[in-house]
C-alpha positions in Angstrom: 10.6 -5.1 -3.3 10.4 -2.7 -0.4 7.2 -0.9 0.6 6.7 2.5 -1.0 6.3 5.7 1.0 3.3 7.8 0.3 4.0 11.4 -0.6 2.2 13.1 2.2 1.6 16.4 0.4 0.0 14.5 -2.5 -2.1 12.4 -0.1 -3.6 15.6 1.3 -4.4 17.0 -2.1 -5.8 14.0 -4.0 -8.4 11.4 -3.3 -9.0 8.2 -5.2 -12.6 7.4 -6.1 -14.2 3.9 -5.9 -13.5 3.3 -9.5 -9.8 4.3 -9.2 -10.1 7.8 -10.7 -8.1 10.6 -9.0 -10.0 13.7 -7.7 -8.5 17.1 -7.0 -9.6 20.4 -5.6 -9.9 23.4 -8.0 -7.5 26.3 -7.7 -8.3 30.0 -7.0 -10.8 29.4 -4.2 -8.7 30.3 -1.2 -8.5 34.1 -1.0 -9.4 37.3 -3.0 -12.9 35.9 -3.4 -14.8 39.2 -3.5 -13.6 40.0 -7.0 -14.8 36.7 -8.4 -18.3 36.2 -9.5 -20.9 33.9 -7.9 -21.0 31.7 -11.0 -17.3 31.2 -11.0 -17.2 30.5 -7.2 -20.0 27.9 -7.7 -18.0 26.2 -10.4 -14.9 26.2 -8.2 -16.8 24.4 -5.4 -16.9 21.1 -7.2 -14.0 18.8 -7.1 -12.6 17.8 -10.5 -10.8 14.8 -11.9 -7.1 15.2 -12.8 -6.1 15.2 -16.4 -5.5 11.7 -17.8 -1.9 12.6 -18.7 -1.1 13.1 -15.0 -2.8 10.0 -13.5 0.2 7.8 -13.7 2.4 10.4 -12.0 0.0 11.0 -9.2 -0.8 7.3 -8.6 2.9 6.8 -8.1 2.9 9.4 -5.3 -0.1 7.8 -3.5 0.4 4.1 -4.1 -1.9 2.8 -1.3 -4.8 5.2 -1.3 
């Protein structure tokens, strides 16, 4: 079986935790921030885990991370 290539776009967007869970950055935090409240921006600061239904798909894109 040949080695798999890592999907570079996915590798930049996702990180794998020590226990094997996949983390992602939350959306809506890049521009037009003045119209968003402080509470909302504080929530968007924290990274989140991807939904369990997408784990298999993302792990296939980043096989060695």
